[in-house]
C-alpha positions in Angstrom: -50.6 -45.3 9.4 -47.6 -44.8 7.1 -44.2 -46.3 7.8 -42.6 -42.9 7.3 -44.3 -41.5 10.4 -42.9 -44.1 12.6 -39.4 -43.4 11.2 -40.0 -39.7 11.7 -40.7 -40.2 15.4 -37.4 -42.0 16.1 -35.3 -39.5 14.3 -35.5 -36.9 17.1 -34.6 -39.5 19.6 -31.6 -40.6 17.6 -30.4 -37.0 17.5 -30.8 -36.6 21.2 -28.7 -39.8 21.6 -25.9 -38.4 19.4 -26.2 -35.1 21.1 -25.8 -36.6 24.6 -22.7 -38.5 23.2 -21.3 -35.2 22.1 -21.7 -33.7 25.5 -20.2 -36.8 27.1 -17.2 -36.7 24.9 -16.7 -33.0 25.8 -16.3 -34.1 29.4 -13.4 -36.6 28.6 -10.2 -34.8 29.3 -7.8 -34.5 26.3 -4.5 -32.6 26.4 -6.5 -29.4 25.7 -8.6 -27.1 28.0 -12.3 -26.9 27.4 -15.0 -25.4 29.6 -16.9 -28.8 29.5 -14.4 -30.4 31.7 -15.7 -28.4 34.7 -19.0 -26.5 33.9 -21.2 -29.5 35.1 -19.2 -30.1 38.2 -21.5 -29.6 41.2 -20.5 -27.5 44.1 -22.3 -27.3 47.4 -22.8 -23.6 48.1 -24.6 -22.7 51.2 -26.6 -26.1 51.3 -27.5 -25.8 47.5 -25.9 -28.0 45.0 -25.2 -25.9 41.9 -23.1 -26.7 38.6 -19.9 -24.4 38.3 -21.4 -22.8 35.3 -24.0 -21.1 37.6 -21.5 -19.9 40.1 -19.1 -18.0 37.9 -17.7 -17.2 34.3 -15.7 -20.0 32.9 -13.1 -19.1 30.3 -10.1 -20.6 28.7 -6.5 -19.3 28.5 -5.0 -21.5 25.8 -3.5 -23.9 25.4 -4.1 -25.6 28.8 -5.7 -23.4 31.4 -9.2 -23.0 32.6 -10.2 -19.8 34.5 -13.2 -19.5 36.7 -14.3 -16.1 37.9 -16.9 -16.7 40.6 -19.8 -14.2 40.7 -19.3 -14.0 44.5 -16.1 -14.4 46.5 -17.8 -16.6 49.0 -18.0 -19.3 46.3 -14.2 -19.7 46.1 -13.8 -22.5 48.6 -16.9 -24.5 47.5 -15.7 -24.3 43.9 -12.2 -25.3 44.8 -13.5 -28.2 46.9 -15.9 -29.4 44.1 -13.1 -29.5 41.5 -10.8 -31.5 43.8 -13.5 -34.1 44.6 -14.7 -34.4 41.1 -12.5 -37.3 40.3 -11.2 -35.6 37.1 -7.7 -35.4 38.1 -7.7 -31.6 38.0 -6.5 -29.3 40.7 -7.7 -25.7 41.3 -5.6 -22.8 42.5 -7.0 -19.6 43.8 -5.4 -16.6 42.2 -6.7 -13.1 43.5 -10.3 -12.9 42.0 -10.2 -16.1 39.9 -9.5 -19.8 40.1 -7.0 -21.3 37.7 -7.0 -24.9 36.5 -4.0 -26.2 34.6 -4.5 -29.0 32.4 -1.4 -31.3 32.6 -0.2 -33.3 29.5 -1.5 -36.7 29.3 0.6 -39.9 30.0 0.6 -42.7 27.6 -1.2 -44.9 30.1 -3.9 -42.3 30.7 -4.5 -41.8 26.9 -4.9 -45.5 26.6 -7.5 -45.2 29.4 -9.3 -42.4 27.7 -9.4 -44.3 24.5 -11.0 -47.1 26.1 -13.5 -44.8 27.7 -14.1 -43.2 24.4 -14.9 -46.5 22.8 -17.2 -47.6 25.6 -19.2 -44.3 25.2 -19.5 -44.8 21.5 -20.7 -48.4 21.9 -23.3 -47.4 24.5 -24.7 -44.8 22.0 -24.7 -47.4 19.2 -26.7 -49.7 21.5 -29.3 -47.2 22.2 -29.6 -46.5 18.4 -30.1 -50.2 17.7 -32.8 -50.3 20.5 -34.7 -47.5 18.8 -34.2 -49.2 15.4 -35.6 -52.4 16.9 -38.7 -50.7 18.6 -39.5 -49.0 15.3 -39.0 -52.2 13.3 -41.3 -54.1 15.7 -44.0 -51.4 15.4 -43.7 -51.6 11.5 -44.1 -55.4 11.6 -46.9 -55.2 14.0 -48.8 -52.7 11.8 -48.1 -54.8 8.7 -49.6 -57.9 10.5 -52.9 -56.0 11.2 -53.0 -54.6 7.7 -52.0 -50.9 8.3 -48.9 -51.3 6.3 -48.4 -53.2 3.0 -45.8 -55.9 2.9 -43.6 -54.1 0.3 -43.9 -50.9 2.3 -42.6 -52.9 5.3 -39.4 -53.8 3.4 -39.0 -50.2 2.2 -39.3 -49.2 5.8 -36.6 -51.6 6.8 -34.2 -50.1 4.2 -35.1 -46.6 5.3 -34.6 -47.5 8.9 -31.2 -49.0 8.0 -30.1 -45.8 6.2 -31.1 -43.6 9.1 -29.1 -46.0 11.5 -26.1 -45.9 9.2 -26.3 -42.1 9.1 -26.2 -41.8 12.9 -23.6 -44.5 13.3 -21.5 -42.2 10.9 -22.1 -39.4 13.2 -20.9 -41.4 16.3 -17.8 -42.5 14.3 -17.1 -39.0 13.2 -17.4 -37.6 16.9 -15.2 -40.5 18.0 -12.5 -39.7 15.5 -12.4 -36.2 16.3 -12.1 -36.9 20.1 -9.5 -39.6 19.4 -7.4 -37.0 17.6 -7.7 -34.6 20.5 -6.5 -37.4 22.9 -3.6 -38.6 20.8 -2.3 -35.2 19.7 
């Protein structure tokens, strides 16, 4: 077995990890309206738990308003209740055929809390990437011990692995900087 195969196997996992971080960062409220803030909030409609994105059209009215147009008027109460209980600090207001959510400006204290949360999520993702690197490195070492991989290939693999980890850590940093800018602006 070639060490490149081991490295190729972890790349999709690292991509999934960074993709998950991107989705999680989308849920962190900044001063701007984004559909990611509400689309995965779960509402209880007629005994079924459904995310808001399945209950209506979610649109933005810049700069700080989210509008939800439920597919059915009977969803109104469930959607409003779900938003108020989500713990996101958002409040919904029914307005004719739509539900409006105004995104308030961030206080300095809340900005600091969001930056701390951002930092935690980035570190969690880095830990996951390190775990994948360690697993791949262990497999490479094990295969070298049993003679499936040559010793100099083992060190090439280590360098290649580090390159990939550095690449994904760069992506994590890039996503973090983008979100930090949203929070502080």
